[in-house]
C-alpha positions in Angstrom: 0.1 0.0 0.0 1.2 3.5 -0.9 0.9 6.3 1.5 -0.3 9.8 0.2 0.0 12.8 2.6 -2.1 15.8 1.6 -0.6 18.9 3.5 -2.8 22.0 3.3 -4.9 24.7 4.6 -8.9 25.0 4.9 -9.5 23.7 1.4 -7.8 20.5 2.4 -9.6 20.7 5.9 -12.9 20.8 3.9 -14.3 24.4 4.8 -17.6 25.1 3.4 -18.1 28.6 2.4 -21.8 28.5 2.7 -22.3 28.9 6.4 -18.6 28.5 7.5 -19.1 24.8 8.4 -17.1 21.9 7.5 -18.0 19.6 4.4 -19.0 16.2 5.5 -16.0 13.6 5.3 -17.3 11.9 2.1 -17.2 15.3 0.0 -13.9 16.4 0.8 -11.4 16.4 -2.0 -9.0 14.1 -0.1 -11.8 11.6 0.3 -12.6 12.0 -3.3 -8.9 11.2 -3.9 -8.8 8.2 -1.8 -12.0 6.7 -3.4 -10.5 7.3 -6.8 -7.1 5.6 -6.2 -8.8 2.7 -4.5 -7.5 0.4 -1.8 -3.8 0.1 -2.9 -3.4 3.7 -1.6 -3.6 5.0 1.8 -4.6 8.8 1.7 -4.0 11.1 4.9 -5.7 14.4 4.9 -3.7 17.1 6.8 -5.5 20.4 6.6 -5.6 23.4 9.0 -7.6 26.3 8.6 -5.4 29.5 8.3 -2.2 27.5 7.8 0.5 29.7 5.9 3.8 28.4 4.1 6.4 29.6 6.5 4.9 32.5 8.4 3.8 32.7 12.1 0.4 34.4 12.0 0.5 37.7 14.5 -3.4 37.5 14.7 -4.3 33.8 14.4 -1.3 32.3 16.1 2.2 30.9 15.6 0.7 27.4 15.2 -0.8 28.3 11.7 2.9 28.4 10.4 3.1 25.4 7.9 6.9 25.2 8.4 6.9 24.6 12.0 4.7 21.4 11.9 6.0 20.0 8.7 8.6 17.6 9.8 6.9 16.5 12.9 3.8 15.5 10.5 6.3 13.8 8.1 7.8 11.7 10.9 4.4 10.8 12.3 3.3 9.2 9.1 6.3 7.7 8.0 6.9 6.0 5.6 5.4 8.4 2.9 5.4 7.8 -0.7 4.1 11.1 -1.8 3.2 14.4 -0.2 0.7 16.5 -1.9 1.4 20.1 -1.0 -1.3 23.0 -1.5 -0.6 26.0 0.6 -0.2 29.8 -0.1 -3.8 31.3 -0.2 -3.5 32.5 3.6 -0.1 34.0 2.8 -2.2 36.4 0.6 -3.7 38.1 3.7 -3.2 41.7 3.8 -1.3 41.5 7.3 1.5 39.8 5.8 2.3 42.2 2.8 3.8 39.4 0.7 4.4 39.5 -3.0 3.4 36.5 -5.1 7.1 35.7 -5.4 7.6 35.9 -1.6 4.6 33.1 -1.4 6.2 31.0 -3.9 9.5 31.2 -2.1 7.8 30.1 1.1 6.4 27.1 -0.6 9.8 26.4 -2.2 11.3 26.2 1.3 8.7 23.3 2.3 9.5 21.5 -0.8 13.2 21.6 0.0 12.4 20.4 3.6 10.6 17.5 2.3 13.2 16.6 -0.2 15.9 16.9 2.3 14.2 14.6 4.7 14.3 10.7 5.2 10.5 10.1 5.7 10.0 8.2 2.4 10.2 4.5 1.8 13.8 3.1 2.8 14.6 6.5 4.4 14.6 8.2 1.2 12.8 11.3 0.9 9.1 11.2 -0.3 7.8 12.4 -3.8 6.1 15.7 -3.9 3.4 17.1 -5.9 3.2 20.9 -5.6 0.0 22.3 -6.3 -0.6 26.0 -6.9 -4.1 27.0 -5.2 -6.9 28.7 -7.6 -6.8 32.5 -7.6 -9.3 34.0 -5.1 -12.1 36.3 -6.0 -13.0 37.9 -2.6 -14.0 41.1 -4.4 -16.2 43.0 -1.7 -17.2 39.9 0.0 -16.9 38.8 3.4 -13.0 38.4 3.4 -12.5 41.7 1.4 -10.6 43.5 4.2 -8.5 40.5 5.3 -7.5 39.7 1.8 -7.2 43.2 0.4 -5.3 43.1 -3.0 -5.2 39.4 -3.0 -7.1 38.8 -6.1 -4.5 40.3 -8.6 -1.6 38.8 -6.7 -3.2 35.2 -6.7 -3.3 35.3 -10.4 0.6 35.2 -10.3 0.9 32.0 -8.0 0.6 29.4 -10.7 3.4 30.6 -12.8 5.8 31.2 -9.9 5.0 27.9 -8.4 5.5 26.2 -11.7 9.1 27.6 -11.5 9.5 26.3 -7.8 8.5 22.8 -9.0 10.9 22.8 -11.8 13.9 24.2 -9.9 13.3 21.3 -7.4 12.6 18.6 -9.7 9.1 17.9 -8.3 5.7 17.3 -10.0 3.3 20.2 -10.4 -0.4 20.9 -11.0 -1.8 24.2 -11.4 -5.3 23.8 -9.8 -6.5 27.0 -11.6 -6.8 24.7 -14.7 -9.2 22.4 -12.9 -11.2 24.5 -10.4 -12.1 28.0 -9.4 -12.7 29.5 -6.1 -16.3 29.7 -4.8 -17.6 33.2 -5.2 -19.4 32.9 -2.0 -16.3 34.1 -0.2 -13.7 34.0 -2.7 -11.5 31.7 -0.9 -12.9 28.3 -0.5 -14.3 25.5 -2.9 -17.8 24.5 -3.9 -18.5 20.9 -3.6 -18.6 20.4 -7.3 -14.9 21.6 -7.3 -13.8 19.3 -4.6 -14.7 16.5 -6.7 -12.9 17.9 -9.6 -9.8 18.5 -7.7 -9.9 14.9 -6.1 -10.0 13.5 -9.6 -7.3 15.6 -11.1 -4.8 14.9 -8.1 -5.8 11.1 -8.2 -4.4 11.4 -12.2 -1.3 13.0 -11.2 -0.8 10.4 -8.2 -1.0 7.6 -10.6 1.4 9.3 -13.1 3.8 9.9 -10.1 3.7 6.6 -8.3 2.4 4.3 -10.9 
């Protein structure tokens, strides 16, 4: 059995923009992924609302920093064949003042940490699938103030993430080619897009792991 760890934020956790609730287990994209891959794969969802790439959040807490928990998470679930990484949306919050290049650099740091680790089969590093999150569309919605300026900046993430993947020799998926952010809040995913994302990731996992 191959182990696939999905490390992400609220869209991996399963946040439902309509009402701020959590999607039921069976609707989350990680569950769709597990169903699509079948019993030869063990899919582990590791999503946290508000998780950033490498930045402690001065408002929501230091524990939102994706870098601080990454190695413990890898060691906890060892051995891991593939880590699916989708972070960066929360880095777009106005409080951080980051450029799209800064955000991609942060996710690149995580990729390098994974590829230097010994938590894959036989003590080798896990394979990595880096995913660029879909652009936001917060507009004047409920997250407008928190994510001021995010919509235009988020459109640049796909290109920067692609370069990070190429520079580090890891697989890449630009999710904007598959899904869009739900205009209900401009950040999270509609249930239809959860299904699309799970299917697209399953195809990439099979491509990487065979």
